[in-house]
C-alpha positions in Angstrom: 10.3 37.8 16.8 12.4 40.5 15.3 11.8 41.8 11.8 15.1 40.8 10.7 14.8 37.2 11.8 11.3 37.2 10.2 13.0 38.2 6.7 15.6 35.3 7.1 12.8 32.8 7.9 10.8 33.9 5.1 13.9 33.8 2.8 15.0 30.3 4.0 11.4 28.9 3.5 11.1 30.2 0.1 14.6 29.0 -0.8 13.7 25.5 0.5 10.6 25.6 -1.6 12.4 26.6 -4.9 15.2 24.1 -4.1 12.7 21.3 -3.4 10.7 22.3 -6.3 13.8 22.2 -8.6 14.7 18.7 -7.2 11.2 17.4 -7.5 10.9 18.6 -11.1 14.3 16.8 -12.0 13.0 13.7 -10.3 9.5 13.8 -12.1 11.3 14.6 -15.4 13.6 11.6 -14.9 10.7 9.3 -14.1 8.7 10.4 -17.1 11.7 10.0 -19.5 12.3 6.5 -18.1 8.7 5.4 -18.2 8.3 6.7 -21.8 11.4 5.0 -23.1 9.7 1.5 -23.9 12.3 0.8 -26.5 15.3 0.9 -24.3 14.3 0.2 -20.8 16.9 0.6 -18.1 17.1 1.2 -14.4 14.8 4.1 -13.7 16.9 7.3 -12.5 13.7 8.8 -11.2 11.0 7.3 -8.9 10.6 3.5 -9.0 7.2 2.8 -10.7 5.1 -0.1 -10.3 4.0 -2.6 -12.9 0.7 -0.7 -13.5 2.5 2.6 -14.2 5.7 1.5 -15.8 6.2 -2.1 -16.4 9.2 -4.4 -15.6 10.4 -7.9 -15.9 8.0 -11.0 -16.3 9.5 -14.5 -15.7 7.4 -17.6 -16.3 8.4 -20.9 -14.6 7.5 -24.3 -15.7 6.5 -26.6 -12.8 8.6 -29.8 -13.4 6.7 -31.8 -10.8 3.9 -33.9 -12.2 0.3 -33.2 -11.1 1.2 -30.6 -8.4 -1.3 -30.1 -5.7 -3.3 -26.8 -5.4 -1.7 -26.4 -1.9 1.9 -26.8 -3.2 1.3 -24.2 -6.0 -0.1 -21.7 -3.4 2.9 -22.5 -1.1 5.3 -21.8 -4.0 3.6 -18.7 -5.1 3.7 -17.4 -1.4 7.5 -18.1 -1.2 8.1 -16.5 -4.6 6.2 -13.4 -3.3 8.6 -13.3 -0.3 11.6 -13.3 -2.8 10.2 -10.8 -5.2 9.5 -8.3 -2.4 13.3 -7.8 -2.0 13.1 -6.0 -5.3 9.8 -4.1 -4.6 6.6 -4.0 -2.6 4.6 -3.9 -5.6 5.4 -7.4 -7.3 2.8 -9.9 -8.9 3.1 -13.6 -8.7 0.3 -15.8 -10.0 -0.3 -19.2 -11.5 -0.8 -19.7 -15.2 -2.7 -22.7 -16.4 -2.1 -25.9 -14.3 1.7 -26.2 -14.4 3.1 -22.5 -14.6 3.9 -19.6 -12.6 4.6 -16.1 -13.6 6.5 -13.6 -11.5 6.3 -9.9 -12.5 8.7 -7.3 -10.9 8.2 -3.6 -11.6 11.1 -1.0 -12.2 13.7 -3.8 -13.3 14.4 -4.1 -17.0 17.4 -6.7 -17.1 15.5 -10.2 -17.1 19.0 -12.1 -17.0 20.1 -10.2 -13.8 16.8 -11.1 -12.1 17.2 -14.6 -13.2 20.6 -14.8 -11.9 19.7 -13.4 -8.7 16.4 -15.3 -8.2 18.1 -18.6 -9.0 16.5 -21.7 -10.2 13.8 -22.4 -7.6 13.9 -26.1 -6.6 14.5 -28.7 -3.7 16.7 -27.8 -0.8 18.1 -30.5 1.5 20.1 -30.6 4.7 22.2 -33.6 4.7 24.3 -35.0 7.7 27.8 -35.8 7.0 27.6 -39.6 7.8 25.0 -42.0 7.1 23.6 -44.7 9.3 26.2 -47.1 7.8 29.1 -44.8 9.3 30.2 -43.9 5.6 30.4 -40.3 4.4 27.5 -39.0 2.5 29.7 -36.4 0.8 33.4 -35.8 0.3 35.5 -32.8 -0.6 37.1 -32.8 -4.0 40.4 -30.9 -3.9 40.7 -30.6 -7.5 37.6 -28.7 -7.9 37.3 -27.1 -4.6 33.7 -28.5 -4.3 32.0 -31.0 -2.1 30.4 -33.9 -4.0 27.7 -36.5 -2.9 28.7 -39.9 -2.4 25.3 -41.2 -3.0 22.1 -39.9 -5.0 19.6 -37.7 -3.4 17.1 -40.5 -3.5 19.3 -42.8 -1.7 20.0 -40.4 1.0 16.5 -39.6 1.5 15.8 -43.2 1.9 18.3 -44.0 4.6 17.4 -40.9 6.6 20.6 -38.8 5.8 18.3 -36.0 4.5 17.2 -34.6 7.8 15.3 -31.5 6.6 14.2 -29.9 3.2 12.9 -26.6 2.0 9.6 -26.9 3.7 11.4 -26.8 7.1 12.9 -23.3 6.5 11.2 -20.4 7.9 13.5 -17.6 6.9 17.0 -17.1 5.8 18.6 -13.5 6.1 22.2 -12.0 5.6 23.4 -10.0 8.5 26.6 -9.3 10.6 27.7 -11.1 13.8 30.4 -9.8 16.4 33.1 -12.1 17.3 33.4 -12.3 21.0 37.2 -12.8 21.0 38.2 -10.0 18.6 35.0 -7.8 18.6 35.2 -7.9 14.8 32.0 -8.0 12.6 31.8 -10.9 10.1 29.0 -11.7 7.5 26.7 -14.5 8.7 23.5 -16.0 7.4 20.6 -16.1 10.2 18.7 -19.3 9.7 15.3 -19.9 11.3 13.6 -23.1 11.1 9.9 -24.3 11.6 9.1 -25.9 15.0 9.0 -29.5 13.6 12.3 -28.9 11.8 13.9 -27.3 14.8 13.3 -30.5 16.9 14.7 -32.6 14.2 17.7 -30.4 13.6 18.4 -30.1 17.4 19.1 -33.9 17.5 21.1 -33.9 14.3 23.3 -30.9 15.4 23.8 -32.4 18.8 25.2 -35.6 17.2 27.2 -33.7 14.6 28.8 -31.4 17.4 29.6 -34.4 19.6 31.4 -36.1 16.6 33.0 -32.8 15.2 31.0 -33.4 12.0 29.3 -31.0 9.4 25.7 -30.7 8.1 25.6 -29.8 4.2 23.1 -27.5 2.7 22.5 -29.0 -1.0 20.7 -27.0 -3.6 20.1 -27.1 -7.2 22.5 -30.2 -7.8 25.4 -28.7 -5.8 26.5 -27.8 -2.1 25.9 -24.2 -1.4 27.3 -24.5 2.2 28.8 -27.2 4.4 29.2 -25.7 7.8 30.9 -27.4 10.7 28.4 -27.7 13.8 30.2 -25.6 16.7 27.4 -26.1 19.1 24.1 -28.1 19.5 21.1 -26.0 17.9 18.0 -27.0 19.8 15.7 -23.7 19.3 15.9 -23.6 15.4 17.8 -20.5 15.3 21.3 -20.9 13.8 23.9 -18.8 12.1 26.1 -20.0 9.2 29.5 -18.3 9.2 32.5 -18.4 7.1 31.3 -16.1 4.2 34.1 -13.9 2.9 31.8 -10.7 2.6 28.3 -9.6 2.9 27.4 -10.2 -0.6 28.3 -13.9 -0.3 26.2 -14.1 2.6 23.3 -12.4 1.1 23.6 -14.9 -2.0 23.6 -17.8 0.3 20.4 -16.5 2.1 19.0 -16.1 -1.4 19.7 -19.6 -2.5 18.3 -21.1 0.9 15.2 -18.9 0.5 14.7 -20.0 -3.2 15.4 -23.5 -2.6 12.8 -23.7 0.2 10.1 -23.7 -2.6 8.0 -26.9 -2.5 8.0 -27.5 -6.2 10.9 -27.9 -8.6 10.6 -25.0 -11.1 12.6 -24.3 -14.4 12.5 -21.1 -16.4 10.3 -21.3 -19.4 10.6 -17.7 -20.8 11.3 -14.1 -19.7 10.5 -10.7 -21.0 10.4 -7.0 -20.4 6.5 -5.9 -20.4 5.0 -2.5 -20.5 2.8 -0.7 -18.0 -0.4 -2.6 -17.2 -2.4 0.7 -17.0 -0.9 2.0 -20.2 1.6 4.8 -21.1 -0.8 7.6 -20.3 -1.6 6.4 -16.7 1.6 8.3 -15.3 1.4 11.5 -17.3 -2.4 11.8 -16.8 -2.0 11.3 -13.1 0.7 13.9 -12.8 -1.3 16.4 -14.8 -4.3 15.8 -12.6 -2.1 16.3 -9.4 -0.4 19.6 -10.7 -3.7 21.1 -11.8 -5.4 19.9 -8.5 -2.7 21.5 -6.4 -3.1 24.8 -8.2 -6.9 24.8 -7.8 -6.4 23.8 -4.1 -4.1 26.6 -3.4 -6.2 29.1 -5.4 -9.3 27.8 -3.2 -7.4 28.3 0.2 -6.1 31.7 -0.8 -9.6 33.0 -1.9 -11.2 31.5 1.4 -8.6 32.5 3.7 -6.3 35.3 2.5 -3.0 35.5 3.9 -3.6 32.5 5.9 -4.5 30.8 2.6 -1.0 31.8 1.1 0.8 30.3 4.1 -1.1 27.2 3.8 -0.3 27.0 0.0 3.6 27.4 0.7 3.1 24.7 3.3 1.2 22.4 0.7 4.0 23.2 -1.9 6.7 22.3 0.6 4.7 19.1 1.7 4.3 17.8 -2.0 8.0 18.4 -2.8 9.1 16.7 0.3 7.0 13.7 -0.2 8.0 13.2 -3.8 11.7 13.5 -2.8 11.3 11.0 0.2 9.6 8.4 -2.0 12.6 8.8 -4.4 15.3 8.7 -1.7 13.8 5.7 0.1 13.3 4.0 -3.4 9.5 3.3 -2.8 7.9 1.8 -5.5 5.0 4.1 -6.5 1.8 2.6 -8.0 -2.0 3.8 -8.2 -2.4 2.8 -4.7 0.6 4.7 -3.6 -0.9 7.7 -5.3 -3.9 7.3 -3.1 -1.7 7.5 -0.1 -0.3 10.8 -1.3 -3.7 12.2 -2.0 -4.9 11.2 1.4 -1.8 12.9 2.8 -2.7 16.2 0.8 -6.1 16.1 2.3 -4.7 15.7 5.8 -2.1 18.5 5.1 -4.9 20.8 4.0 -7.0 19.8 6.8 -4.4 20.5 9.5 -3.9 24.1 8.1 -7.7 24.7 7.9 -8.0 23.6 11.6 -5.2 26.1 12.5 -6.7 29.0 10.5 -10.1 28.4 11.9 -8.6 28.4 15.5 -6.7 31.7 14.7 -9.8 33.4 13.4 -11.9 32.2 16.5 -9.1 33.8 18.8 -9.3 37.0 16.8 -13.0 37.1 17.2 -12.7 36.6 20.9 -10.9 39.8 21.2 -7.2 38.4 21.2 -4.5 40.3 19.5 -3.3 38.9 16.1 0.2 37.6 17.6 -1.6 36.0 20.5 -4.3 34.5 18.2 -1.6 32.9 16.2 0.2 31.5 19.0 -3.0 30.2 20.9 -4.4 29.1 17.5 -1.7 26.7 16.9 -1.7 25.5 20.5 -5.5 24.8 20.6 -5.3 23.1 17.1 -2.4 20.9 18.2 -4.6 18.3 19.9 -7.0 17.8 17.1 -4.2 17.4 14.5 -2.1 15.1 16.5 -5.0 12.9 17.4 -6.3 12.7 13.9 -2.8 12.1 12.4 -1.7 9.7 15.0 -4.9 7.4 14.6 -4.2 7.4 10.7 -0.6 6.7 11.4 -1.4 3.8 13.7 -3.4 2.4 10.6 -0.2 2.9 8.4 2.1 1.2 10.8 -0.1 -1.7 11.1 -0.6 -2.0 7.3 3.1 -1.9 6.7 3.6 -4.6 9.5 0.9 -6.9 8.3 0.1 -6.1 4.7 1.8 -7.3 1.5 2.1 -6.1 -2.0 0.0 -3.1 -2.8 -1.1 -2.8 0.8 2.4 -2.4 2.1 3.3 0.2 -0.7 0.2 2.2 0.2 1.3 2.0 3.8 4.8 3.4 3.0 3.4 6.3 1.1 0.7 7.1 3.5 3.0 7.0 6.6 5.5 9.5 4.7 2.6 11.8 3.9 1.3 11.8 7.4 4.7 12.8 9.0 5.4 15.4 6.4 2.0 16.9 6.6 2.5 17.3 10.4 5.9 18.9 9.9 4.5 21.4 7.2 1.6 22.3 9.2 3.0 22.5 12.7 6.4 23.8 11.9 6.7 25.4 8.5 3.5 27.3 8.3 3.9 28.3 12.1 7.3 29.9 11.3 6.0 31.5 8.3 3.0 33.0 10.1 5.2 34.4 12.8 7.7 35.7 10.4 5.0 37.5 8.2 3.8 39.1 11.5 7.3 40.2 12.3 7.7 41.8 9.0 4.6 43.8 9.3 1.5 41.6 8.4 -0.3 42.5 11.6 -3.7 43.8 10.4 -6.3 41.3 11.6 -8.2 41.8 8.3 -5.3 39.8 6.7 -6.3 36.8 9.0 -9.9 37.1 9.2 -12.3 36.8 11.9 -14.6 33.9 12.7 -18.4 34.7 12.2 -20.9 33.9 14.8 -23.0 31.2 13.3 -26.4 30.0 14.4 -26.2 26.5 15.9 -27.6 23.8 13.7 -29.8 21.3 15.5 -28.1 18.0 14.0 -29.1 15.7 16.9 -32.9 16.5 16.5 -32.6 14.7 13.0 -30.2 11.9 14.0 -32.6 9.1 13.4 -33.2 10.4 9.9 -29.5 10.3 9.2 -29.3 6.8 10.6 -32.2 5.6 8.4 -30.6 7.1 5.3 -27.4 5.3 6.0 -29.1 2.0 6.9 -31.2 2.2 3.7 -28.1 2.8 1.5 -26.2 -0.2 3.2 -29.3 -2.5 2.8 -29.4 -1.5 -0.9 -26.0 -2.7 -1.3 -26.6 -5.9 0.5 -29.7 -6.6 -1.7 -27.9 -5.8 -4.8 -25.1 -8.1 -4.0 -27.5 -10.9 -3.1 -29.5 -10.3 -6.3 -26.5 -10.5 -8.5 -25.4 -13.6 -6.7 -28.7 -15.1 -7.3 -28.6 -14.2 -11.0 -25.6 -16.3 -11.3 -23.1 -13.4 -11.3 -20.5 -12.6 -8.5 -21.8 -10.3 -5.8 -19.1 -7.9 -6.7 -17.6 -7.5 -10.1 -14.2 -9.1 -9.3 -11.5 -8.2 -11.8 -8.8 -10.7 -12.9 -6.4 -9.5 -10.0 -9.0 -11.2 -7.6 -10.3 -14.1 -9.5 -7.8 -14.7 -12.4 -8.9 -14.8 -15.9 -7.5 -15.3 -19.4 -4.3 -14.1 -21.1 -4.0 -13.8 -24.8 -0.7 -13.2 -26.4 -0.2 -12.8 -30.0 2.5 -11.5 -32.5 1.2 -8.4 -34.3 3.9 -8.4 -36.9 4.8 -4.7 -36.0 5.9 -2.9 -32.9 2.9 -1.2 -31.2 3.5 1.3 -28.5 1.5 1.0 -25.1 -0.6 4.0 -26.2 -1.5 2.4 -29.5 -2.5 -0.8 -27.9 -4.6 1.2 -25.5 -6.2 3.3 -28.3 -6.7 0.5 -30.9 -6.4 -3.0 -29.7 -8.0 -2.8 -26.2 -11.4 -1.2 -27.4 -11.9 -3.9 -30.1 -11.2 -6.7 -27.5 -13.7 -4.8 -25.2 -16.4 -4.9 -27.9 -16.0 -8.5 -28.4 -16.1 -9.8 -24.8 -18.5 -7.0 -23.6 -16.2 -6.0 -20.8 -13.9 -3.1 -20.3 -11.8 -4.4 -17.4 -8.7 -5.4 -19.7 -4.9 -5.1 -18.9 -2.7 -4.9 -22.0 1.0 -4.8 -22.1 3.7 -4.9 -24.9 6.9 -7.2 -24.7 10.1 -5.2 -25.3 12.1 -6.3 -28.1 9.3 -8.1 -30.0 6.1 -7.6 -31.7 4.0 -9.6 -29.0 1.2 -7.9 -27.2 -0.3 -9.7 -24.1 -3.9 -9.0 -23.2 -5.6 -10.0 -19.8 -9.2 -10.2 -19.5 -12.0 -11.9 -17.4 -12.3 -15.6 -17.9 -13.4 -16.2 -21.3 -15.4 -19.1 -22.6 -14.2 -21.2 -25.6 -16.7 -19.2 -27.8 -15.3 -15.8 -26.6 -11.6 -16.9 -27.1 -12.3 -18.1 -30.6 -14.1 -14.7 -31.3 -11.2 -12.5 -29.9 -8.7 -14.8 -32.0 -10.9 -14.1 -35.2 -11.1 -10.4 -34.4 -7.3 -10.2 -34.2 -6.9 -11.9 -37.4 -9.4 -9.9 -39.3 -8.8 -6.3 -38.0 -5.0 -6.5 -37.2 -3.7 -9.1 -39.5 -2.3 -11.3 -36.7 -1.0 -14.8 -37.7 -3.4 -17.2 -36.1 -0.7 -19.5 -35.3 1.0 -16.9 -33.0 -2.0 -16.5 -30.8 -1.8 -18.3 -27.4 -4.6 -18.3 -24.8 -4.1 -19.6 -21.2 -6.0 -19.3 -17.8 -4.1 -17.3 -15.1 -4.7 -17.1 -11.5 -5.3 -14.2 -9.3 -2.3 -11.8 -8.9 -3.8 -10.9 -5.4 -3.1 -14.2 -3.6 -5.3 -15.5 -0.8 -2.7 -14.7 1.6 -2.4 -11.2 0.5 -6.2 -10.8 0.8 -6.0 -12.3 4.3 -3.2 -10.1 5.4 -5.1 -6.9 4.0 -8.3 -8.0 6.1 -6.3 -8.9 9.1 -4.5 -5.5 8.8 -7.7 -3.4 8.7 -9.1 -5.3 11.5 -6.0 -5.0 13.6 -5.8 -1.2 12.8 -9.4 -0.8 13.8 -8.7 -2.4 17.1 -5.6 -0.3 17.8 -7.5 2.9 16.8 -10.3 1.9 18.9 -7.9 1.7 22.1 -6.1 4.9 21.2 -9.3 6.9 20.9 -10.6 5.3 24.1 -7.3 6.2 25.9 -7.3 9.7 24.5 -10.9 10.7 24.9 -11.3 8.6 28.4 -14.8 7.2 27.0 -15.1 4.2 25.0 -18.2 5.7 23.5 -16.1 8.1 21.5 -14.0 5.2 20.3 -17.1 3.0 19.4 -18.8 5.8 17.6 -15.6 6.6 15.5 -15.2 2.9 14.5 -18.8 2.3 13.8 -18.8 5.5 11.5 -15.6 4.1 9.8 -17.3 0.7 9.1 -20.3 2.7 7.9 -18.1 4.3 5.2 -16.6 1.0 4.1 -19.9 -0.5 3.7 -21.1 2.5 1.7 -18.3 2.2 -0.7 -19.1 -1.6 -1.0 -22.6 -0.6 -1.9 -21.2 1.7 -4.8 -18.9 -1.4 -5.9 -21.9 -3.6 -6.0 -24.6 -1.4 -7.5 -22.3 0.6 -10.0 -20.5 -2.6 -10.8 -17.1 -1.0 -10.5 -14.4 -3.5 -11.2 -12.9 -4.8 -7.9 -9.2 -5.1 -8.6 -6.0 -4.2 -6.7 -7.1 -0.7 -6.3 -10.1 -1.8 -4.3 -7.9 -2.5 -1.3 -6.2 0.9 -1.7 -9.6 2.6 -1.9 -10.9 0.9 1.2 -7.7 1.8 3.1 -7.7 5.5 2.0 -11.3 5.9 3.3 -10.5 4.4 6.5 -7.7 6.9 7.2 -9.6 9.8 5.8 -12.9 9.0 7.8 -11.1 8.4 11.1 -9.1 11.9 10.8 -12.2 13.8 9.9 -14.3 12.2 12.9 -11.4 12.9 15.5 -11.4 16.6 14.7 -15.1 16.8 15.6 -14.6 14.7 18.6 -11.8 16.9 19.7 -14.1 19.9 19.5 -16.8 18.0 21.6 -14.3 17.2 24.3 -13.2 20.8 24.4 -16.8 22.0 24.6 -17.6 19.6 27.4 -15.5 21.4 29.8 -18.0 24.3 29.9 -20.9 21.8 30.8 -21.6 21.9 34.6 -24.2 19.3 34.6 -24.8 16.6 31.8 -28.4 16.3 30.7 -29.8 15.2 27.3 -30.3 18.8 26.5 -26.8 20.1 27.4 -25.0 17.1 25.6 -27.3 18.0 22.4 -26.1 21.6 22.7 -22.6 20.4 22.9 -22.7 18.1 20.0 -24.6 20.6 17.8 -22.4 23.5 18.7 -19.3 21.4 18.0 -20.6 20.2 14.6 -21.6 24.0 13.7 -18.1 25.2 14.7 -16.3 22.5 12.5 -18.7 22.5 9.7 -17.0 24.8 7.4 -13.6 23.1 8.1 -15.1 19.6 7.2 -16.7 21.0 3.9 -13.5 22.9 2.9 -11.2 19.8 3.6 -13.6 17.5 1.7 -13.9 19.9 -1.3 -10.0 20.2 -1.7 -9.6 16.5 -1.3 -12.4 15.7 -3.7 -11.0 18.2 -6.2 -7.8 16.1 -6.5 -9.7 12.9 -7.1 -12.1 14.5 -9.4 -9.3 15.7 -11.8 -7.8 12.0 -11.5 -11.3 11.0 -12.8 -11.4 13.6 -15.5 -7.8 13.2 -16.8 -7.2 9.6 -16.1 -7.5 6.5 -18.4 -10.3 4.1 -17.9 -8.6 2.0 -15.3 -7.8 5.3 -13.2 -11.4 6.3 -13.4 -12.4 3.0 -11.8 -10.1 3.9 -8.9 -11.1 7.5 -8.7 -15.0 7.0 -8.8 -15.4 4.8 -5.6 -12.7 7.2 -4.0 -15.0 10.0 -4.4 -18.0 8.0 -3.1 -15.9 7.2 0.1 -14.8 10.8 0.5 -18.3 12.0 0.3 -19.5 9.2 2.7 -16.5 9.9 5.1 -17.5 13.5 5.4 -21.2 12.7 5.7 -20.6 10.0 8.5 -18.2 12.5 10.5 -20.9 15.2 10.4 -24.2 13.3 10.6 -23.3 9.7 12.0 -20.3 9.9 14.4 -21.4 12.7 16.8 -25.2 11.5 16.5 -23.9 7.9 17.6 -21.8 9.4 20.5 -24.8 11.3 21.7 -27.1 8.4 21.5 -24.6 6.2 23.3 -24.3 8.8 26.0 -27.9 8.7 26.5 -28.5 5.1 26.5 -25.4 3.1 27.1 -22.4 2.7 29.5 -21.5 4.2 32.9 -23.2 7.5 33.4 -25.8 7.1 30.9 -28.5 9.8 31.0 -31.6 7.8 30.1 -32.4 4.7 32.2 -35.0 2.1 31.7 -38.0 2.2 33.9 
């Protein structure tokens, strides 16, 4: 590379950093301003924030049906979740008492607009044009331009004219279809029916087609579409045409989805609520992130000199690109999403540390600086790609199968991984070559790897196994003991098990910060539990407090405290039981996503390393870290809420990446082994671990620093997120160094094809 070209590349990279930095600063400023403006909420001009960081619209529906079954309520919640997801992945839908359901959507502050779009959930019916008696079930009124029923719904159901209802609808989405005759695209609604409904609809559509009749779609006391049947539909997949534009098709699809809800609902109340984690959550998180990035950059520069400067520039570009993409793709950012960004920072640092270590090793082997830079990137490529791809597999599966906070975490994690790869393999490489071209050629600027004495990790592998087993057993015993004493095995928060919601008119307008600093501590003292969510209601003096499930005595004690200490009018206090915001389906999806992710990662590692013992060891080490985190949750009694899932997913991604880097070095060192014996394999494992040890420690230190600052500067709810995350990061580092390679070595000795120790 010529010197002039090097100058241009450096100038372009620095210009990009400054430009992206300015853009990011503008985004964060708009986000903070919007989040702080609790008195005049409007659509955010910055990053969309979740209910936990910013608040949004809360709508409570009354169930009209008498004595609804638990299954009907669960099905209705699931279908409302599907509708809420069109606004954001970070919604919350949960039952309240026995006859209400609340929908909370973040980042939206016009309750009327949401209600208009969401519609009035209720019954949806598919009605054939003619009944069994040959008479029309509905007729067209030319004066109103609407179709009208000739009989009541009950009569139509009784005589079999209603062939399907909302329970038979699987999905309804707006789209475009191309006309075969003119090649023009027209807006349509793609309707998919469940298997039972498809069979019935097949017979009805065949009959309607033969007699040139229509099938009306009736919802909320009026027809929303009366399409003519142009061909028999026997597979349950049909298109509704005739919409004048895409917006009309989208509205029709919305009505069908909402009308497919089992129970009839009516709006009871709607309001704009404040952030669940309080007003300080966002500002403290941003403050921690900025300080953390500065510390990480300084640490990299001190440890690695010029290479550390290059890594810091790459890290700066990584951070600004990630923030920009989250903004541009309108991804709703929540605390779990922040976890995905933190994991991405760790992986970005890790990729740079791997490259720097490789460059230093090549210099120590006598290569020139330019050759060392080129070969360093080349030799680091497989470890970086394998580590990031395994984590990317997990992100894609979570995005595919997950819902709610899990999907939001997956989006941010996927963006973080792709950007970290780009900054490490493209930006830092170009910058390194450009700096060399402009004259930074002294090897002292890059450093030289020191020859380190090989540590005998394999000799003590059983000690590491015993330590891990002891920790996990302690967690199991702790959970059993808590269960036996009448408590839950884990300290489940209200997101998992529901709880009690108390709302009251305080007679004056409280900010979220004031609620956090004055009201919440008093409630916590009364109920002896700090796991409390509090939010304000815009345009009123009402504060809502959500806690664990309270006994009658505890409710009365809280009510009395509010009257005595805050002068609340007791007649304005309302208490009611609320269901979990993390539905059973969401939990099942999260577990399924993790299991499927592990299976896909297992196959990928098996494919890449050509030995299932590598894959098996990596997955066992990953499970080890999850169990260690469970132990921390159980014994420290950390509240298990929505962030629990994010913590587990973060550690899954971090642990597998760390392990892959070590396995990649083992695979490389295995090429120099002529004959595999217990001694030579132990030497390979020990040498590989020793060579990657400083990299493992430095990556862990930089990632833990980010989380530690969240713990120091964060509010109490963020500390409950940061603490187990730190435990998981330490466990992930420990398992990669002491467990994964030791498991691989043990398996090579005793299991599978080519095992070295055979039973006599």
